[in-house]
N, C-alpha and C positions, 0 to 999 in steps of 0.2 A: 504494499500499500504504498508507503514512504517511497520507492522509487519511480511509482506511477507518479505521484502527485509533483516529485520533481522534473519529472518530464514536461511535465502540463504547464506548472509555473512559468515556463521563459516563457513559452507561448504565449499566454495572456499579458506577461509584463510587454513583449511587443507588440499584442496588438492594442494595447490600451497606450502606451506609448506612441504609437504610429498614431490614434485619432487625436492623440494633443498634439503633435507636432500639428498635423492635418487643421487642427483648428486655429493653432497661433500662427500659422503660413497664411491662414486665410485673414486675419483680423488683428492681427498685431498684439499692439499695449491693449487695446480698445475690445480685443475682440471676445468674445462670451468664454469662461471658463468652462470646461463643460465634463470634468472627471473627477474624480472622485482625490487624486491625489493633489487637487488645485481647490477643494473646494473649503477650505481653512481660508482663503484670503479675500480681504472683505472684498462687494460686486463695488462698480463704480455704476453703474447700470439700473434703470429701473425696468420691470418685467411687467409683461403685456399680455393679454389675451380676446383676442376676438372669434367670435364664436358664431356657430347659429340660434345658439338662446333667444326666445322669446324675450323683449324687454317686459313684458306685463308680470309680474315679481308674481302671483300666482300660476302662472302657467307651469305647465308639463309639457306646451305644445314645443321642442326645441329645435324642430327640423325645421328646412326649407322645402319647396314641393320648386321642380323648375319644368317648364312645359317643352314640348319639344321646337329646337331652335333657339329658345331662349337663353340668354346670357347670366348670370349670376355672379354678382360683385361679394366675394368670400371677403375680402378684407381691403380697405384703402388706409395706409399708413403713412404716416410724416417721421421722416427719420431728422437726425442720424439713426441709423438703428440694423439690425439683424432679425432675422426671420430666422428661430431656430428649431420647429418642431410644427408639422405639419399632421393633423390628423384627421381623417374620414372616413366614415360608415355608410353604406345608401340601400336604401330597397328601394329596385326598380328591376322590371319582368323584362326587360327588352333584352333580344339574344345579342351576348356580346356588348352590352354596354358601357363596360369599362374602358372597349376600345371607342366608342360611340360619344362618349363624355371627355371632353377639350379642357385640357388646364394649361393657362398663361399667367404668366407671372411678368407685369411690370413696373421697370425701375423709373425714380427718376423724372416723373411725366410725357418719359417715350412713347409713341403712340405701336411703337414694333413690342411684340413682347417677344425676353429673352428667354422667358422657356416657352416652351409649345410642343406640347407632347399629351397625349392621348392620355387619361387620367391613372388606367392599369398600368399603362408601360412609367408613368411616372414613377411608381412604385414597386417597378423594378417584374412584374408581371403582365404577359404579352398575350395577344389571341384573344382580349376581351374576358382572362377567366379571373377565378379566385383563386389565391392559393396561399397559402403560409410561408412566408419567409423571414427567417433570423439572420440578419446580418448588422452592421452597425450605422451605415449610413440610414437604412430602409428597414422596416420591421413592419411583419403582416401577420396578424394571427386569427383566431374564427373562425379558420378555414378561407381566410383571405380577405376576409368582408371586413374588419380594423384595418383600416391602413396607414404605417406611420413613416414620415420623412423628418430625418434629422440634419439635411442637408444646409447648411448656414447658407444664410441669402442676405449679406450684406444690402444697404440701400443708403444713399445720403442725404436724399430728399424726398423719396418719395417712395412707396410701395406699393401697387394692388395686385392682387390675386384674381382671377376669376374662375368658373367652369361654364360650359356651355353645350346642353345638352344635344347634340348633335344627329340623335335619331330621331324615330316617331312616333315615342311613346313616351309617354311626360315620368320623371323622374321623382316618385309620390315623396319622397320623405330621403333629404339631403343632411347629415349632421356633421359639421368638421369645426376643430379648433384649429385656430394661428396663432402658436406663441411667439411674441417675439421682446424684445428687447432696446430699450429708447438707450440711445451712447449719446454723451457730448459733444463728439466726431468720431470719424476715423481714419484713420494714417492712409496716407496717398498709395500706399503699397497694396492696400484692400480689392481685391476686385470682384469682377459679379459675377452671380452663380448663373450658370445656360444649361438649356437642356433643350435637342431638339430632334423631332423625328423624323424620319424619313423609310421609305418602301421601296420594292424592285417584286413586282410580280409576274415573269418568276424573275430570278434574278440575271442582268443580262450577259447575253452570252459576249464571248471575250476581253470582259474589261471583270475587275474585280470590284467585289461590292463597297462601298462605301459607306461609313460609320458617318465622317463628318469632313467636310470641305471648308478652312475656316480662314481667313487673312485677318489676324490681332496678334495681341501679346496677351499671354497667359499660359495655363496648363490643363492639361487631358485628365479629368477623373474617375471616368465611369463609362460602360458599354452593358446595352442590356440586347440581348440580340434574341430573335427572333425566328425559326423555323418552321413552314409546313412542310412537310414533303411531298413531292411531285412523284419521287417512284421509291420504289422499297429497297432498303439497304443502309447503310452508312454512309449519310451525307458529309461529314465533319473531318473530312483531310485537309482544308482550307487551311493557311497561315497568316495568322494576323500581320498587318503592315502598318508601321505609322514612320512618315514622311515628314522629316522638323523643316522647318524653314525652306522650302525649298530644293529639299535633297533630290536629288537623280536617283537615289537608293536610299530603302528604308534604316532608320535610322535602327528601328527594334522591328522584328522580324521572326514570328513564332513556327512551330512545327504541328501545329492540326487545332482542328476546333477546342477538341477540348482541353487542350493542353492550354489555349487560353482561359479560358474557365475554372484552368487548374484542377482540373481532373486527369483522368488516363485511363484508356483501354475501355470507350466508349463513356456514355453519361448517362445517367440515372439520377432520381434526384435526388436530390440535397442542398443544402445552404450552409452558408457560415460566413463570420464577420466581413468578407472581402469577393469572396465567391461562391457562387452556388448555380443551382442548377432547379426552379423550382418546379417547371413543367419536364415531363419528359415521357413522350409516347410509346417510344418504342421504334421501330423502322418500318412502319407498316405505308402504305399508301394513305396521307389524308392527318398521318402524326407531326404531333406540333412539339415541339422543343422553345423554352426558356431560358436563358444564360444570364448569370449577370456576373460585372468583373468591375469593380469598384476600385478604379488606382488612387487610393489612398496612401497605402504605403508607397507606391509607385509614382507619383504623379508626373506625367511628360510634359514638361517646359518648352513652351516656342514664343520664338521674340516676331516673328514675321509671318509665319502663317506653320497652319497644319493639314495634312492630309490619314486620316486614319481607314482602316478597312480590312477587309479580310475573303482571300480566296474564297469562291465556293464550288471546289471540287471534293467526290467524294468517289466511293463505290459503284458500278453502273452493271447491270446485268442485260443478257441476253432476254430476247421472248420465251425463251423456253426455261429462264431461269438458271441458267449458268451464269456464272462471272464472266463480265466480259472486260474489267479494269479493277485497279486496286484503288486510281489513282487519275478521275476523269473530272472533265466539269457538267457538273448535272445543274436541271432548270427549275430549281425548290424555290418557292416563296422566302422571301426573307423580308423581312423588318427590321428596325433600330432604333434606339434613343441613345443620343449622345450628352456626355453631362459634363461641361469645363467652367473654368472661371477665366475669366479677360478681364483687360484694360475697355471701360468705357463698354456700352453697349451694342452689343453688333447687331448690324443694317442689310447684312449682305445676304442672309439665307434667305432663300424661295420658301413661297407659301407652301407650305404640309398638303396632303389631301385632306377632305372637305369627307364628314359623316361618314355612309356606308362605304366609300370609296377607300375607308381602311379595315376594312372587312374581310376574310381571307379570300374571298372571292369576289369583292365588291359588290356585291346582290346577295341577298336573305330572302327567304318568306317562311317568315316563324307561324308555323299549323299548330293550332292550338287543339288537339285529338279528342280532348274530354268532350269536344262538339261532336264527335264522328260517335259517340257511342252506341245510338241507335246500330250502328253499322260494326259494331268490335264484336267477334267471335272469342269467347274462351273457350278452354278446355281446361277440365282439373281446378276450376274457381271460376272466380264471379269478377265480371268488371263492375265498376261502379265511378262518380265523381265527388272527388272531395273538392269544395269550397274553401277560400281563404285560409290556403293552408299556411305555413311562414312567411308572413308577413302578406297577403292579398295572392296568391299567389293559388291556382287550381291545379287539379290533377287530374289523369286518366288513372282510377286507382285499380290492382288487381292481386285481389285476396286469395293465393293461391293455395290450393292445398300441400303441394310438395314438389319433390322433382319433378320434370317431367311436366310440368304444368305449364299452361303457354298463352298469351295471348293477341291476337290476330289482328293487327290495326290497319285499315285501309291508309293509303297515302295516292292521291291525285296528280298525276303530271301534267304540267300543259302544254308542253310540247316534248318531243325526241331530242334528248340530248344527254351530254356526258353530268351528273349531278354530282354533288358531294352531300351526303344524307348527315346530318347530327342531332342525336334524341338525347333530349336535357332530360336526364333520370333524376327523380329523386334519392334521400340515401335515410336511412330511419333505421331505429333500435328491430323492427319486425320484419326485415326487409330482406333479399336471396339473392344469390347471385344467379345472373343470367346471359345466355348471349343472345345474338340477334341474327335474324334472316330474312332475308326478302325473296317472296316469294318463293317461299320454301330453300333455298339457298344460303350458304352460309355469307357472310361479308365480308369484304376486306383481307382476304388468307395472303398468307404470305407465302409466293411463288416460288422463291428462292432453292436451288441443289445446295444442300448442307455445303459448308466449305470447315477445312480444319478451325479456324478460327469465328465462321461465322454461321452460325446455326438460327435456323428459321424458324418464327414460332408456330407452334402446330397448330392446326386448326381456326375455328372464329376465335376472337379475343373475349373473356370472360368479363362481367362487369358484378365488380363486387359492391352491392349496396349498401350493406352494413353499416351502421354509424349510432356513435351511443343517444343522438339527437337527431331531429327533424331537419334537413337541410336542402332545399330547392334551390338550385339543378346542378349537377356535373354533365357538363359537355361530351358527349362519349360523339365521336367521328368512328362511322360505319361504313368509310370511304367512301373511294370518286368511282361511278356504275354509269355504265351505258342503260340507258330505262326509254324505253317507248313511251308514246304518249298515251294515258289514259291511267285508269283504276292500278296499284299494285298492292302487294298485301306487308308488311312489315310485323316482323313476330318477334316476341321476345319469349326464348324457351330458359326455364328455372332447371341451373344442375345441382341446387344443391343450395348451401345455408352457410355463414362465417356463424361458428361455435358459441359465440355470442348473441347469435340473433333470435327472438323469440319466434319468429315466424317466417317463412317463404315469399312474403309481399314484394310489393312493383308499383312504383309509382311514376308515371311520366307526365312530367311541364309540358311540354310542346316536342317535336320533330321539326325541324328547321333544314330548308331545302336552298344552297345554292345551284345555281348552275356553274358549271366548268367552262370559261369562255376557249371555243373553238382554238383560236391561237391568241392562246393568254400571253399580255404583254407586261411590259414595266409600267408601274404607272409612277414616274417620279413627279418630286414636287415641279407645279409651275412655273418656269424660269422668268425672272424678275424682266419687265418691259424694256429697260433700260438702263444704261452704266447708273449705280447711286452716286447719287448727288450730296454733299455737303453742304449742313446750314440751313435755318428754316424748318416747318414743321412738315415730318417727313415721315413714311409708313415706308419698311423693307428698304430705305436710302431712296426714295422717290414722293415728290409733293404731289399733292394730288389733283393737279393739274396734267399730270403725267398721266394717271390712273381715268381721267376722263378721256383723256384723248384716245387711249386704247380702245373703252368702251366704245367707242363709236363702230369699230370694226368687229368689235367681238361677238361671238355666239355659242350656244349650248352653254356647257357648262365652264368657261371660259366668262363668256360673259356673264354665269352667276357668281363665277368667282371674286370679278373686279366690280359689281357692287357691293360684294360684302366687305372687300378690301375700299370703298369707297364710307362705308360704316363706319370702320375699324377708325377712322381720322376725328368720330364722336361731335363733341360741339363743335369741332373746326369744318365739319363737315357742310356750312351752309350753302356754297358754293352749287354743292353736287346737289341740294336736293330737287331743285325740276329732272336732273337726269335717272335719281332713283325714282321719283314719282311715274316717271315713265314705263320705269320696268317693272311697276306693279300690273301694269296692263298687259305685259310679256304674256305670248300664247304659253310659254314655258313652266309651268307651276314650281320649279327649282328657281327661276329666275325672279319670278314675284315673291316666291319667299325667301328671299336670299335682300328681296328690296324691303319687305316690311322688317326682316331683321335687324339692317342699316337704319331707317329709321329710327326702330327701337333705341339705337346707340345715340343717335342725335338728340335725344332728348330737345328741349325748347327750342330747339333750330333745325327740328323738322316741322316744327308746327304751320307750314303753307303746304304740306303734304296731308292735311285734316281730311278737307274733301274725298281725296281719294285713298284714305283710309276707311272713309265709313263706307265707300261701294266695296272694298275687300275684304269689311267683317260678313259679306255673302259669298265669296268666295266658292268655287266649288273643290277646292281644295282645303280641310282641316287645317292641316298647316300654315297655311295664309291666314286663314281667319285667325286662326290663335296668336300669329306674331302679328298681326295688326293692331289685336285688341293688345297685346304687350306694347307696342310701340307707341298707342294712345296713352297708357298707363305712363308711360315715361312722359307724357307732354304735361302733365298734371292740370291746373285747372284749365289750361287753353283747350285741352280736348271736351270742353263743355260744349261747341257747337255740334261735335257729336254724340251727344248723350241718347238723343231719339233713335240712332243705331245701334246704340252698344245697348238699351235697352232693348230690343229687337234681338240680340245676339245672345240675351241671357235665357234665350228660349233653343239657340242652337243644338242639337243630336250629339256634338262631342264636351263630353265633360272636359277638357285641357282646352275648349275654345270659354264654355263660361265661367270657368274660372277668372282668366288675366280677366274677361268683359268685367267679372265683378270689380276687379282692381281698378278698372281703369274709372268705374260709375265713381268707387270712393276715390281716385286719386284727385277725382274732382272738388271734390269739399262739399262746404254745404248747399252750392249751387245746383248740387245734384238730386233735390228733395225731388223732384217730378220721378226719381228713380225706387222711391223707397218702397212704393205697395206692389212692382212690380218685383223686388229685393225681398220683401216680404213674402211673398207667394214663392218665388223659388227657393228661401230657407223655409218653408212646409211643404217642400215636393217630396211623397216618398221613394228612397232606394236612391234620392240621389248621392252622388260623392263626398265622402267626406271633407276632400280637399276643395271642394266648390262650394260646401256650406259656409267652413272656415272663410273662403274668402268672399262668401255675402255678409254673414257677420261682422265681417272688420269692416267690410262696404259703409253698413250702415252706419257703425261706430264713425267713420271720416267723416261722416254727414253730417253728425253730431245733433245738437237739441230738435235741426229741424225732422229729425228722422224717428221723434215719438210715436208716430204711429207702427212703428215696427215693434215693440215691447213686447206687445204679446207674444209675435213670432219668438223672438228673443227668450222669453220664460221655458217657450216650447223646447228651443233648442238648445236650451242647459240640460235639458234629459238623456240628451246624445252625448255621450263618455268623451269623444274625442275633438266635441268641438264645443264644450261646456267654457275654458277659457276664454273661448274666442268673445264668445258670447256675453262672459262675465264682462271683460275690456266692454266691449261694447256699448253693454248699458250704461255702465259708467260714465260714458265720454257722454251719450245721449242726455245721461239727467246733469252732465254738466259737474260731477262729481268729483274727486281727487281719484284718479289713476296711479297706485305704486308700480313706478315701473325701475327695472336696473340701471338703466344709462337714458 
């Protein structure tokens, strides 16, 4: 025992010492002192937190809600200071939502984000997965649902942190803490933290995959690498490469992908202080991998520039399963996030992909299989539907008798093609072990011939679904499959259970259908439309006028991107309002949606577009309607002229439209008294979504004493547990009584 402790202790000292040196390097004498060794020293900063907590003291409604396309400002801080911790947990039932929610960090009033990364990838896990991760800069627990970042983020004048839901479903509960320290000053050698996401689908043939290509002075501190296998076999023979300050040859070069992650002889699930693999699904087609490599003990400094990347080579096989090569370029799907510190704010990075373009195949149809219960066929068991499981998720539940039990679920394919099927399977204390069949045949078999060091997996993959608590859900890729148009049957067959499980049951949250493009192509970030400029108000190095000029000839997804960029100029985008207003009438729903979002970022500066937003409240696309309401909400009392249209929109068929509509009415204030009756009626509507009821009650409170006629409805709302606190605060405001608040 003594010898074992002696061996472990030096490792602990090296790890802690490296982390202390890292903080010291970032902040110098004014930096946060983060470790036990330095804890006795008196501190010269003050500690603060911004959170999702409700300002109403009695309330336990501590989360925020984000509608599709909406941007939430998590924190807007004044420096000098250092963000030293971010904690987030989310309730969202959209497939791969951690890849669809976008995290951005802005420093010192800049329009360009220095951190621009999907939320899940920022916290070290790709593919839209929830996974535990134990490292020093990042820690995820609760099966990946509690995300923590400890990266120090210094700022001199200001720091704004935002999240945007770029998916198609609302984020119904978004909890967060942003812990930060207010300093009197930061030394001149303190650099700004940056994070940048990019992807290639597949990795481009003939060139190495790029993590980062930056012109600046700073040091590289971390990589999150994600791979989706487009072929069977080991993908990871590629070497990591770092070219510093324009060097013709790499200053740092590796010996293999698993070696870069400090593993050996393949990759398996593991996590550690500086390196780890939170996702490793094997070597079948469609298998996912995420590895992280924090360069904290070994940062890579650069004075002028840095190119960092990796080869995409591995083992390849012939159609008959025999080995073709032990090191050949492969067309796997790569994505990554690079982390670095640099002097000043970087303006050179291209715009990352938007929304569903970041999904594994750039498209996803999320199918609620419980809605097909009438067509489900069970063998040796009974199928039913369980509602509101694990924060509002519904399950197709199979109460199985035992080994050999089988549930057959219909799956309708819209057109002939090659698809990936992902089953989102719940875990629970009474669940069994299952494998999947498609039309009676095993899915995603490994057809390789055995080699000395490469033994293919035998038979279909078995999904082990026991967990000591209920968790919804784990994404289970079933492979890339050639399917004809029409109905197919996905079957799940029980092969046993964990010894700790009390049953053989199965719960299916959804089945996701993704079409594999016939000629899959890389999806690099869209290049900047011109050379970066210095001075003035810019976004990614260019002024507003440059983007307006580009918009004149742009179409399709590029046009939508440029419209969103106009919104990135915020209250300084006044000269662009007319162009954005014109985009509200575009035939493309994605462009109209981009225009409504852009106006939501402009606030009062976008008020000239209010008549156009009144019309788009009735748009055929619910996302456009929702974002139009969000835009009107941002304009406050100026949206008074849109009140009749907002009142009509309270009856919209989509809950995620009705909620921001109520918010927009409330932001008009006392002048919206004509909406009191329709708001009261909505508050009493049976079966209304809780988050809509909260918005309605808050709107009545914001109208104030003029909403006295709503008091009976609010008294009824007090009986709804998750609406109680909002209704209590609204009643106090209407009665003009003191409202106890935290801030």
